[in-house]
C-alpha positions in Angstrom: 0.0 0.5 -0.2 1.9 3.4 -1.0 1.5 6.7 1.1 -1.2 8.4 -1.1 -3.7 5.3 -0.8 -3.0 5.5 3.2 -3.6 8.7 3.3 -7.0 8.3 1.4 -7.8 5.6 3.5 -7.5 8.0 6.4 -9.4 10.8 5.2 -12.3 8.9 4.4 -12.2 7.1 7.8 -11.7 10.9 9.5 -14.8 12.0 7.3 -16.8 9.4 8.8 -16.1 9.7 12.4 -17.0 13.6 11.5 -20.0 12.6 10.0 -20.7 10.7 12.9 -19.8 13.3 15.4 -21.7 15.7 13.3 -25.2 13.3 13.8 -24.8 12.9 16.9 -24.6 16.4 17.7 -27.7 17.5 15.6 -29.4 14.5 17.2 -28.9 15.8 20.3 -29.6 20.0 19.4 -32.6 18.5 17.9 -33.9 16.8 21.0 -32.7 20.0 23.5 -35.2 22.1 20.6 -37.8 19.4 20.8 -37.6 19.6 24.6 -37.4 23.5 25.0 -40.7 23.6 22.6 -42.6 21.2 24.6 -41.9 22.9 27.8 -43.4 25.7 26.0 -46.0 23.7 25.1 -46.7 22.8 28.7 -46.6 26.1 29.4 -48.9 27.7 27.0 -50.9 24.9 28.1 -50.6 25.5 31.9 -51.3 29.0 30.9 -54.0 28.8 28.4 -55.6 26.8 31.0 -55.7 28.9 33.5 -57.1 31.8 31.6 -60.0 29.4 31.0 -60.5 28.8 34.1 -60.2 31.9 35.2 -62.2 33.3 33.4 -65.5 35.1 34.5 -67.8 33.4 31.9 -68.5 29.8 31.9 -66.6 27.6 28.5 -67.4 24.2 28.1 -67.1 21.7 24.9 -70.6 19.2 24.7 -71.2 16.6 22.4 -74.6 16.6 20.6 -76.8 14.9 23.4 -75.7 17.7 25.8 -72.6 15.9 28.0 -69.8 18.0 28.4 -66.7 17.1 27.6 -64.5 19.7 28.9 -65.7 23.0 30.8 -63.5 25.6 33.0 -63.7 26.2 36.6 -66.3 29.2 36.7 -68.9 26.8 35.7 -68.3 24.1 38.6 -68.1 27.5 40.8 -71.4 28.7 39.6 -73.2 25.6 39.7 -71.9 23.4 42.1 -72.2 20.3 40.6 -69.7 17.2 40.3 -67.0 16.8 37.8 -68.5 13.3 37.5 -72.1 14.7 36.8 -71.6 17.3 34.4 -69.5 14.9 32.4 -72.3 12.0 32.5 -75.4 13.7 32.7 -77.2 16.0 29.8 -76.8 19.4 31.4 -80.1 20.5 29.7 -81.9 18.7 32.3 -81.3 21.7 34.6 -83.0 24.7 32.6 -86.0 25.8 33.6 -89.4 23.9 31.8 -90.7 27.0 30.9 -87.5 28.0 29.0 -86.9 24.9 27.6 -89.1 24.4 24.5 -87.5 27.7 22.6 -83.9 26.3 24.0 -83.9 23.2 22.0 -85.1 24.7 19.1 -82.4 26.8 18.8 -80.1 23.7 19.9 -81.4 22.1 16.9 -80.7 24.8 14.9 -77.2 24.9 16.5 -77.1 21.2 15.2 -78.1 21.6 11.6 -75.9 24.5 11.2 -72.6 25.8 10.9 -72.8 29.4 11.9 -72.9 30.7 15.5 -76.4 30.8 17.1 -76.9 33.3 20.1 -79.5 31.7 22.8 -82.3 33.6 24.1 -81.3 34.5 27.8 -83.0 31.4 30.0 -82.8 29.8 33.2 -80.4 27.3 34.9 -80.6 25.8 37.7 -77.3 25.4 40.3 -77.3 22.1 42.6 -79.0 24.6 45.5 -81.7 25.1 43.3 -81.5 28.8 42.3 -82.0 29.6 39.1 -79.7 31.9 37.5 -80.1 33.8 33.9 -77.6 32.8 31.3 -76.7 34.8 28.1 -75.2 31.1 25.4 -73.1 31.9 22.4 -72.2 29.0 20.9 -70.9 27.1 17.7 -70.9 23.8 16.3 -67.5 22.2 15.4 -68.1 18.6 15.7 -66.3 17.8 12.4 -63.5 19.8 13.6 -60.8 16.7 14.3 -59.3 18.7 17.5 -62.5 19.9 18.8 -65.1 17.1 17.9 -67.6 19.1 20.0 -70.4 22.1 20.5 -68.4 25.3 21.7 -70.6 27.0 24.8 -69.6 30.3 25.8 -72.0 31.3 28.8 -72.3 34.6 30.9 -74.4 34.9 33.8 -76.6 37.9 33.7 -78.9 37.6 36.5 -78.1 40.7 38.0 -78.3 43.0 34.8 -82.1 40.7 34.2 -83.6 41.6 37.5 -82.2 45.4 37.4 -83.5 45.5 33.8 -86.8 44.1 35.4 -86.6 46.8 38.2 -86.4 49.6 35.7 -88.8 48.2 33.5 -91.5 48.2 36.8 -90.2 51.5 37.8 -90.5 53.4 34.6 -94.1 51.6 34.2 -94.8 53.2 37.7 -93.3 56.4 36.9 -95.4 56.4 33.5 -98.3 56.1 35.1 -97.8 58.0 37.7 -96.9 60.7 35.1 -100.2 59.9 33.3 -102.2 60.7 36.1 -100.9 63.6 36.7 -100.6 64.2 32.6 -96.9 65.7 32.9 -94.5 65.0 29.9 -91.0 65.6 30.1 -88.9 66.0 26.8 -85.7 67.1 25.1 -85.1 70.0 23.0 -81.9 70.4 20.4 -80.4 74.0 19.7 -82.8 74.3 16.9 -85.8 73.8 18.9 -86.5 70.1 17.4 -87.4 67.2 19.7 -84.9 64.5 20.0 -86.5 63.0 23.3 -89.9 62.6 24.7 -91.5 60.3 27.3 -95.5 60.3 28.2 -96.5 62.9 25.0 -99.7 64.7 25.7 -102.8 65.3 24.1 -102.5 62.1 22.0 -99.6 62.7 20.2 -96.8 60.0 19.8 -93.2 59.9 20.4 -92.4 59.4 16.6 -94.6 62.2 15.9 -93.1 64.9 18.0 -89.7 63.8 16.9 -88.0 66.5 14.3 -90.7 68.2 15.1 -90.4 72.4 16.7 -92.9 74.5 18.7 -94.4 76.1 15.6 -95.5 72.1 14.6 -97.3 71.9 17.7 -98.9 75.3 18.9 -100.1 78.3 17.3 -98.3 81.2 16.4 -98.5 83.4 19.7 -97.9 80.0 22.0 -94.9 78.9 19.7 -93.2 81.9 20.1 -93.5 81.8 23.5 -92.2 78.3 23.7 -89.2 79.4 21.5 -88.2 82.3 23.5 -88.5 79.8 26.9 -85.8 77.7 25.1 -83.8 80.5 23.7 -83.9 82.3 27.1 -82.7 79.2 29.0 -80.2 78.5 26.2 -78.7 82.1 26.4 -79.0 82.9 30.3 -79.4 79.2 32.0 -80.9 78.8 35.0 -84.9 77.8 35.3 -87.6 79.3 33.3 -91.8 78.2 33.4 -94.1 79.6 31.8 -98.4 78.5 31.1 -99.2 78.1 27.3 -103.0 78.7 26.9 -104.3 77.7 23.3 -107.5 76.4 21.1 -106.5 73.1 19.1 -109.8 72.1 17.0 -112.3 74.2 19.5 -110.5 71.8 22.9 -108.9 74.0 25.2 -105.5 72.9 26.4 -103.5 74.7 29.1 -99.5 73.8 30.0 -97.4 74.6 32.4 -93.9 74.7 30.9 -90.8 74.1 32.5 -87.4 74.5 31.0 -83.6 74.4 31.7 -80.1 73.7 29.5 -79.1 70.6 29.0 -75.0 70.1 28.7 -73.1 67.3 27.7 -70.3 65.5 29.9 -67.8 68.2 28.3 -70.5 71.1 30.1 -71.1 72.3 26.4 -74.9 73.3 25.8 -76.4 70.8 23.8 -80.2 71.9 24.3 -82.9 72.1 26.5 -84.4 69.4 28.7 -88.0 70.4 30.1 -91.2 69.1 31.1 -94.7 69.8 30.3 -97.6 69.7 32.5 -101.1 69.5 31.1 -103.3 71.4 33.5 -106.2 71.9 31.3 -108.8 69.8 33.5 -107.4 71.6 36.9 -107.2 75.1 36.1 -110.6 74.8 33.9 -112.5 73.4 37.1 -110.8 76.3 39.2 -112.4 78.9 36.8 -115.9 77.2 37.4 -115.1 77.5 41.0 -114.1 80.9 40.6 -117.5 81.8 38.7 -119.7 79.9 41.7 -121.3 82.3 44.5 -121.9 80.3 47.1 -118.5 79.4 49.4 -119.8 75.9 50.6 -120.3 75.1 47.3 -116.9 76.5 46.0 -115.5 74.2 48.9 -116.6 71.0 48.3 -115.6 71.1 44.9 -112.2 72.5 45.4 -111.5 69.7 48.6 -112.5 66.7 46.4 -110.3 67.6 43.8 -107.7 68.3 45.7 -108.1 64.8 47.8 -107.6 63.1 44.4 -104.7 64.8 42.8 -103.4 64.5 46.7 -103.2 61.0 46.2 -101.7 61.0 42.7 -99.0 63.3 44.4 -98.7 60.8 46.8 -98.0 58.0 44.2 -96.3 60.4 42.0 -93.2 61.6 44.5 -92.5 58.4 46.6 -92.6 56.6 42.9 -90.0 59.4 41.9 -87.8 58.8 45.0 -87.8 55.2 43.9 -87.1 55.8 40.5 -84.2 58.3 41.8 -82.3 55.8 43.4 -82.4 53.6 39.8 -81.5 56.1 37.8 -78.5 58.1 40.3 -75.4 56.8 38.3 -77.2 59.3 35.2 -77.0 62.4 35.4 -79.7 63.1 32.6 -81.9 60.9 33.6 -82.0 62.0 37.4 -82.1 65.7 36.3 -85.5 64.5 34.3 -87.0 63.0 37.8 -85.8 66.3 39.9 -87.9 68.0 37.0 -91.0 65.9 37.7 -89.9 66.0 41.8 -90.3 69.7 41.1 -93.5 69.6 39.1 -95.3 67.6 42.0 -94.1 69.9 45.0 -95.6 72.9 43.4 -98.6 70.7 42.8 -98.6 69.7 46.7 -98.3 73.5 47.7 -101.3 74.2 44.8 -103.6 71.3 46.9 -102.4 72.7 50.5 -103.8 75.9 49.7 -107.0 74.7 48.0 -107.7 72.3 50.9 -107.1 74.9 53.4 -109.6 77.3 51.4 -112.1 74.1 51.2 -111.7 73.7 55.2 -110.6 70.2 54.3 -107.3 70.4 55.3 -105.4 67.7 57.8 -104.6 69.9 60.9 -101.9 69.5 64.1 -104.4 70.9 66.3 -102.3 71.7 69.4 -102.7 74.1 72.3 -100.9 77.7 71.4 -99.8 80.8 72.9 -100.4 83.5 70.6 -97.7 85.4 71.6 -95.2 82.9 71.4 -96.3 81.7 67.9 -96.1 85.1 66.3 -92.8 85.7 68.2 -90.9 82.7 66.4 -92.0 84.3 62.5 -91.2 88.1 63.7 -87.4 88.0 62.3 -88.9 86.4 59.4 -91.4 88.8 58.2 -88.8 91.6 59.1 -86.7 90.4 56.3 -88.8 89.5 54.1 -90.3 93.6 54.1 -88.1 96.4 52.4 -86.5 99.0 54.7 -89.4 101.4 53.3 -91.9 99.3 55.5 -91.9 99.2 59.3 -93.2 96.2 61.1 -95.0 96.8 64.7 -96.0 94.5 67.2 -98.7 95.3 69.7 -99.5 92.4 71.6 -101.3 92.2 75.1 -99.4 91.1 78.0 -101.6 88.4 78.7 -103.5 86.7 75.8 -105.6 83.7 76.3 -103.9 80.3 75.2 -106.1 78.6 72.1 -106.4 75.9 69.8 -104.9 75.3 66.5 -102.3 74.7 64.1 -99.4 76.8 64.3 -97.7 76.3 61.7 -100.8 76.8 59.5 -101.7 79.9 61.6 -98.0 81.3 61.0 -98.5 80.6 57.4 -101.5 82.7 57.6 -100.3 85.8 59.2 -97.0 85.7 56.8 -99.9 85.6 54.3 -101.2 88.7 55.1 -98.3 90.6 56.0 -97.1 90.1 52.3 -100.3 91.1 51.0 -99.8 94.4 53.6 -96.1 94.5 51.8 -98.1 94.2 48.1 -100.5 96.9 49.0 -97.8 99.6 50.1 -95.3 100.3 47.2 -94.2 103.4 48.4 -93.8 102.1 52.0 -95.8 102.2 54.9 -96.3 100.3 58.4 -97.7 97.0 59.6 -99.4 96.5 62.8 -99.7 93.0 64.5 -101.7 93.2 67.3 -103.2 90.4 69.9 -105.9 90.6 72.4 -108.5 89.2 74.2 -112.4 89.6 73.0 -115.9 88.0 73.2 -118.5 87.5 70.3 -122.2 87.5 71.5 -124.6 87.1 69.0 -127.4 88.7 71.1 -124.8 91.7 71.0 -124.2 91.5 67.6 -126.7 90.2 64.6 -124.5 90.5 61.6 -122.3 87.9 62.9 -122.2 84.6 60.4 -124.9 81.8 61.7 -121.7 79.6 62.0 -120.2 81.9 65.0 -120.6 80.7 68.1 -121.0 83.3 71.0 -117.8 82.6 72.7 -114.8 84.3 74.0 -112.1 84.4 71.5 -108.3 85.2 70.8 -107.9 88.4 68.1 -105.1 88.7 66.2 -105.0 91.5 63.6 -102.9 92.3 60.5 -103.0 96.0 59.1 -101.9 98.2 57.1 -101.8 101.5 55.9 -101.5 100.9 52.4 -103.7 101.4 49.4 -107.0 99.5 50.1 -109.3 98.1 48.2 -112.4 99.4 46.5 -116.0 97.8 47.4 -116.1 95.6 43.6 -112.7 94.1 45.1 -114.0 93.3 48.4 -117.3 91.8 47.0 -114.9 88.7 45.7 -111.7 88.9 47.7 -112.3 86.1 49.4 -113.3 83.8 45.7 -110.6 81.1 45.6 -108.2 82.3 42.6 -109.5 85.9 42.6 -106.6 88.4 42.6 -105.6 92.0 41.6 -101.8 91.4 41.0 -100.7 91.2 37.5 -100.6 87.7 35.7 -97.9 85.4 37.3 -97.1 87.7 40.3 -100.3 86.2 42.7 -101.9 83.4 42.7 -105.4 84.4 44.1 -105.3 81.3 47.3 -103.9 83.7 49.9 -106.8 85.6 51.4 -109.6 82.4 50.2 -106.8 80.0 52.3 -106.4 82.3 55.7 -110.6 82.4 55.5 -110.7 78.4 55.5 -108.3 78.1 57.8 -110.2 80.3 60.3 -113.6 78.9 60.0 -112.1 75.1 60.3 -110.4 75.7 63.4 -113.9 77.0 64.7 -113.0 80.9 64.6 -113.8 83.8 62.3 -112.5 86.1 59.8 -112.7 89.7 59.1 -111.8 92.2 56.8 -112.2 95.8 56.9 -110.6 98.1 53.9 -111.5 101.4 52.4 -109.3 103.4 49.5 -106.7 104.8 50.3 -107.2 104.2 54.4 -105.7 100.9 54.2 -106.5 97.2 55.2 -107.2 95.7 58.7 -108.0 91.9 58.5 -108.6 90.0 61.8 -108.6 86.4 63.2 -110.6 85.1 66.0 -109.4 82.0 67.3 -111.2 80.2 70.3 -110.5 80.1 74.0 -109.2 77.3 75.2 -109.7 77.0 78.9 -107.1 73.7 79.3 -104.2 74.3 81.8 -101.8 76.8 80.5 -99.0 73.8 81.8 -99.7 72.2 79.1 -98.1 74.9 76.9 -94.7 74.4 78.4 -91.7 73.2 76.4 -89.8 70.2 77.5 -86.2 71.1 77.1 -84.1 70.7 74.4 -83.1 67.1 73.2 -80.6 66.1 70.3 -81.3 64.1 67.0 -83.1 60.8 68.3 -80.5 57.6 67.4 -82.1 55.7 64.2 -84.2 52.9 64.8 -84.0 49.5 62.1 -85.3 46.2 61.9 -88.7 46.7 63.2 -91.9 45.4 62.2 -94.2 48.1 61.1 -98.1 47.3 60.3 -99.1 50.1 57.5 -102.7 50.6 56.7 -104.1 52.4 53.9 -107.2 51.6 51.6 -105.7 53.3 48.9 -103.2 50.4 47.3 -100.9 52.3 45.2 -100.0 54.6 48.2 -99.8 51.4 50.7 -97.7 49.3 48.5 -95.9 52.7 47.7 -95.2 53.3 51.8 -94.4 50.0 52.5 -91.5 49.9 49.4 -90.2 53.2 51.1 -89.7 51.7 54.5 -88.5 48.5 53.4 -85.3 50.2 51.7 -85.1 51.8 55.3 -84.4 48.2 57.0 -87.8 47.9 58.5 -90.0 44.4 58.1 -93.3 45.6 57.2 -97.0 44.3 56.9 -99.5 45.7 55.2 -103.5 46.1 55.7 -105.6 47.2 53.2 -108.6 48.3 55.6 -109.6 48.9 59.4 -110.8 45.2 60.1 -108.0 43.8 58.5 -105.4 46.0 60.3 -107.5 44.7 63.8 -106.8 41.0 63.3 -103.2 41.8 61.8 -102.4 43.5 65.3 -104.5 40.6 67.5 -102.4 37.7 65.3 -99.0 39.1 64.8 -97.4 40.1 68.5 -94.1 41.5 66.7 -95.8 44.6 65.2 -94.0 47.8 66.7 -95.3 50.4 65.1 -98.7 51.3 63.4 -99.2 53.6 60.5 -102.4 54.3 59.6 -104.4 56.5 57.1 -107.3 58.8 58.5 -109.8 58.0 56.4 -110.2 54.2 55.5 -113.3 53.7 53.3 -116.3 51.2 54.4 -115.8 49.9 58.4 -113.1 51.2 61.1 -111.6 54.5 60.4 -108.2 55.1 61.3 -109.0 56.8 65.1 -111.0 53.6 65.7 -108.0 51.2 64.0 -105.9 53.2 66.8 -108.3 52.7 69.6 -108.8 49.5 69.4 -104.8 48.9 69.0 -104.2 50.8 71.9 -106.6 48.6 74.0 -104.6 45.3 72.6 -101.4 46.9 73.0 -101.1 50.2 75.2 -97.4 51.0 74.5 -97.8 50.8 70.8 -96.6 53.5 68.5 -98.7 55.0 66.1 -98.5 57.7 63.2 -101.6 59.2 61.3 -101.0 59.8 57.6 -103.6 61.8 56.4 -104.1 64.5 53.3 -107.9 65.5 53.5 -111.1 65.4 56.7 -114.6 65.9 55.7 -115.3 68.6 57.7 -118.2 66.4 59.0 -115.6 63.6 60.4 -113.6 66.7 62.1 -114.9 66.0 65.3 -115.4 62.5 65.3 -112.2 61.7 64.0 -110.7 64.4 66.8 -106.8 63.6 66.9 -104.8 63.5 70.4 -102.2 66.4 70.3 -99.6 64.3 71.1 -99.9 61.8 68.3 -97.4 62.4 65.0 -99.7 63.7 62.0 -98.1 62.9 58.5 -99.6 64.7 55.9 -99.8 63.6 51.8 -98.2 63.6 49.9 -94.7 63.4 52.1 -91.3 62.8 50.7 -88.7 59.8 51.8 -86.9 61.6 54.4 -90.0 63.2 56.3 -91.5 59.7 56.6 -88.6 58.4 57.9 -87.6 60.9 60.0 -91.4 60.5 61.6 -91.1 56.5 61.8 -87.7 56.6 63.3 -88.9 59.4 66.3 -91.7 57.0 67.1 -89.7 54.1 67.3 -87.1 56.2 69.2 -89.5 57.7 71.8 -91.3 53.9 72.4 -87.9 52.6 73.1 -86.5 55.2 75.6 -89.5 55.9 78.2 -87.6 59.4 79.1 -88.9 60.4 75.6 -92.8 59.2 75.3 -94.4 62.8 77.3 -93.1 64.9 74.3 -95.1 66.0 71.7 -94.2 64.6 67.7 -93.2 66.9 65.3 -96.9 67.1 63.6 -95.6 66.4 59.9 -94.6 69.0 57.1 -95.9 72.6 57.6 
């Protein structure tokens, strides 16, 4: 073998060795690469499984028979079924029976198609028997070699469904309330076009109103006033109100319109939000009353209107406050609710004035010192007067006590002072005097038939203003009669004062002449009860809140009873309801846990509110009571006499008023040292 051959053989052997070494290195590197890939795949698998298991939505893969081949941890946590049960049982057996037919139809659509199927919401029971609202998003991947099943992705929408149901119920209640009060709410854009309407009036539809302007709805004179309101609100801000009175197809319409700016989240003015109340029936009813000549007939008519409207307002106000809780996160909707609440408050003020005139308001009668009552509002009256008018008090040092509603008495005096102020544009003097007197029918034949011979406390408000002419004096106590400019006076001030004086068994006189001023005098019946009853107890701080007690709510008006119960439940109380006096007495006999009785004054046929209270006190002597009322018949006033220390909640009431009075009554019952204190007596 020569040297060349030897070299070739050596080179071949070296090449073989190098190739072998290279193949070993390659194989090792390939194995390392595969090992890294397997580790990455395992890590990715753990990552994606963790994502799937911790997804708030439930994910699963099912076969055509409804057995689950795969599911995430959220499904197990939500429903509580064991993994074995989920793998071997058709999951569809837990669907609510009422939802199953619709679900099966959509399941068949899923099996027969390839497109995703979004199932309608359905109820699904967990292992504890609780139903959850579910929403399915599904896809058929039975033919996919990797999946071989139906992809099921579901969300628990129970909270959403319950919230939507509550909102729908609340919206329905508000719609009914607004329909009953004929109140519409709307939006206008910067061009004056309607962009949103709730509860349209006069038979219009939302579709008809969208894009329309005031020119399309009202005659020219009203359309101009409507648009002027919009322009003023956009330019100046604030709150603008006006009334539109017009004829359409021979029928009269009167709208009370209120507008405010509508701003976007950036504070830019984008339009106007407003409300329109149909006051046609109310206004025309008042005008018919104004034309009547007999005061008693007028009183009955206005009292009846105010009674019905008070019940409507009670439902409107309460449901609006409940709605406000649900829409508090939406400033625009909250603003609409506030507008409606403002309109309802104005309606409540109107009904209080009407009931005062009709002598059918619910009075919080107590023993009062007239001088003290006047002293409490002296500073308020002085501040309401301009510097050119002087207010003088001429109080007798010893004035008899009398029985009256102190809040309403103060309102009546303030009304008279305001009238005197308006009658003295160039200044003057207003004198308020108190004294004791006696009216005797044998000595004064001019006294009306309803004025009894008795001792009276006399309160007079006199001014040296312009006075009144005889033709004005003839109509001065008629409701809505006023000599003031439109929009300045309602014409209910003096009729309200007159009705209040008559309702408490007193008398009212008015003397006036042009250029000689006016003098109005109250005659309040003397009360011979012990003067010590006038003494006030020591001032106390706020009473501690009382929660969790059982309260019996009695009212024959289902809407008001249900609303009162709902408001109290939101405050943490357990509520028992009764629709009549007889049902309330049965409840009091059978339920020992009742800690407070809330009853309406008039309950229709059967026992009235005071009779229920007497029965309750016979069964439970220390049971605290709150009396509700928005109206009392004159003939019932004496028969339904209310003790002066019994709290009175006047309809319509706000939520905080109800809670405060209930808490005070329960707190006093829990603290013996407070039981002798007089209740607040309700809103003035």
